[in-house]
N, C-alpha and C positions, 0 to 999 in steps of 0.2 A: 350536503352537510355544512352547517354554518359554523363560524368561529365566534364563540361567545366570549366577549372581552373579560368580564369579571371572573369567569371560571378559568380562562386561560392564564390570566395574571396570577391567580391564586395557586394554580397547579405548578407553575414554573417560577414562583417566588419573584415576580417582577412587579415593581411598583408603578403606579400611574405617573409619579414624578419622573421616573426614568424615561417614559415616553415623551413627556412634555419637555424635559431637558434637552433631548436630542431631536425634537420637532418631528417625531414619528407619528404619522397619521394612521389611525386604526382602520379606516376605510381602505387605505392602500394595502395594509397587511391582509385584510379580508379579500381584496381583489387578487393578491398574490396567492393566497390560500386556495381560492376557487380555481384560479388558472392552473396551478400546479396539479391539483386533483384531476383536472380535465385532461392533462397530458401524461399522467402517471403510468397508465397502461403502456403507452409508447415507450416511456423510459424503462419500464420493466423488460420489454421486448429487446430494447437496445442493450441493456445490461447483460441479459442472457446471451446475446449475440457476441458481445465482447468476451464474456467468460468462455463461451464455446470455442472461440478463436484461440484463446490462450491455452485451452485444454489440448490443442493439437500439438503443443510443444512437448517433446519427450523429457525435458529437464524440469518441467513444472509438475509438482507432486499432486496438488489439488488447487481448485479455484473456488472462491466464494464471491457472490455478487449481491448487491442490495441497492434499493432506491431509497433516498432519504424520506423519513416519515414527515408528513406535511406539517404537523405541529412543531417538530424539531427544526424544520426549515424556518418557520416564523420566529421561534425562539432564538435561532442563530442570527437571523436578520436583526433582531432587536439588540442582541449582544454585540454584533460586529459593526453596527452603525457608527458608534463613536470612533472606532479604529479607522474606518473608511473616511470619516470626516476629517480626521487628522491628516490623512494622506491626500484626499481629493478636494478638501475644502469643506467649510461649515455647511454649505448648501446641498451637499450630497445626500441623497436618499435612495434606498432600494425601491424599485418600481416594477410593475408588471413587465415593462419593456426591457429592463436591464438585469433582473435577478438571475436569469438563466446563464448569463455570462459572469456575473459578479460572484455567485455562489458556485465554487468549483467542485463540490463533491455531491451534487444532486444524484449522480450515479457513482457508486463506489465498487471497485473490484479489487480483490486481494488474491495475488498469485503466490503460492507457497512452494519453495524448493527445498531440497534436503541439504545439499552441500553448498557452502559459500561460493566456491569456484564456479558453480553453475550460473551465477548471476549474469556474467558477461554475455553468454549465449542468449539468455532471456532478454537482456537489454537490447541486443542487436535485433532480435525478433520484433520487439515492440517498436523500435525505431524504423524498421522496414515495413511495418504493417499500418501504422497510424501516423497522423501529423501530430508531432509533439510540441506543445506550447512551452512546457517547463519541466525540468527534472530537478528534484532535490534529494540529496542523500542525507538522511538523518543519522548522525553518528554520535559516538561518545568520545570525550576527550581521551586521547591516547590511541584511538583506532588508527589503523593504517589506511590513509585516504589517498595514497599516491595515484591509484588507478582512476579514482573519481576526478582528481585534479587533471590528469592527462586527458580525460574525456570532457573537460570543462563543465563538470556537473557541480551545481551549487551545493555547498555544504551547510548543514544546520546542526550545530553541536547541541545535544540535548542532555541537560544535567541529570534527567531521569534515567539515562542509559538506553532510551528507546532507539532502536535501529530499524530502518526500513528505507527503501528507495521509492520515492513517490513520483509518478508521471502524470502530468495533466495532458490529456489528448482532446482534440476537438472533432466534432462531427455534426451532421445536420439531419436529425431524424424528422424535422419539419423544416419550414423555411427559416427558422431561427437557430442559430448556433447553440449547441449544448456542449459543455465541458464535462468530461468524466475523469475520475481519478483512479489510477491503477497503482496499488501498493505491492511491491515485491519484497519478500523477506524470507529468511530460512524458517524451518519448522521450529527451531529453538527460539528465534526472535519472535515468532508468532505466539508461542506459549507465554513468553515474558510479557509481550505487548498486551495480550488479552487480560492477564491478571492485573497489570499496571493500570490499564484503562478502567477496569471495574472498580478498583480501589479509588482512583482519582475521581471517578464519576459519583461515587457514593460519599465522598468527603470533600468539603470545601477546601480544607487543608489537611493533608495526610499527617496523622500523628507520627512523632519522631521514631517510635519503635517500629512502625510499619515502613517508614521511609528507609531506615537503616537496613532492614531485612530485604526490602525491594532491591537496594543496591547490591546486597550480597547475592540475591537471586540473579540479578543482571550479570554479575561476574561469572556465576556458575553457567548461565546460558551461553555467555561468550566463550567460556572454556569448552563447553559442550560442542559448540560450532567448530572450534579449532581441533578438538579430538575427532569429530566426525570427518573433517577434511583429512586429517592424518590417517585415519583408518581407510578412507577412500583411496588415498595415494598408496598406502601400503598394499591394499588389495590389487591395485593396478600393477604395482611392481611385481608382486607375487605371481599374478596372472601372466605377465610378460616373461618372467623367469621360467614358469611352467611351460609356456608355449615354446620358448627357446630350447628348453630341455627336450621336449617331445620332438621338435624338429631335428635335434642332434641325434636322438635315439633312432628316429625314422631313417635318417641319412646313414647311420652306422649299420642298421639292419639291411639296407639296400646294398651297401658295400660288401657285407658278409655274404648276402645271397649271391652277388656277382662272383665273389671269390670261390664259393662252392660250385657254381656253374663252371668256372674255368678249371677247377680241380677235376671235375667229372670228365 
């Protein structure tokens, strides 16, 4: 399957001037397109392997995996080229030789857990299973970030209220290194994140009325996380009280039985 320049630029609302301005060669993009399609089945296998490994953890509620769509990869490369040139110099270009390392979300995995306090167990599991290149905690202003700071995890404050911990892990499905992204978040953060993503993807700029309601929804999602944690803690305390009570009753029953035996 070939990449048709005119159709691609029209579908993704990219101008020819944008390519010229950033010295992006269409043949190089075509080579990347063909190369990624050649390895895509391998990436799908690796994505499912990572997802299956995560599913073995009892604190993870469910796992989703995906491999980037090839046209989305090309669109991202065009969009990210100016940013990379600012960091790495005007001569930087994505190539067949470097795109697998430069694009860090060719493979994306999402691990969802129920209670916020479960994150640390999942964090330890990921750290002990894969080689981690980078961890970023996406937080909102006002969030408690003490534990992230104690673990030297980079913080990224998001005005949108998006919360999620992102891990970049590396592995070698072929002779060339590939980087995968694992996103870990609660079930309430997932719900908010999905709705926020869909709205931002369908609007170049979110209308004010939607933005204000998104922030309200974000606060509700955050409160739901706190409420879920409180219910979980309350349940544990009640279970411990019940266990202690049953142990006391069992002990008393044994003492009564012993006294009856002595009386006989």
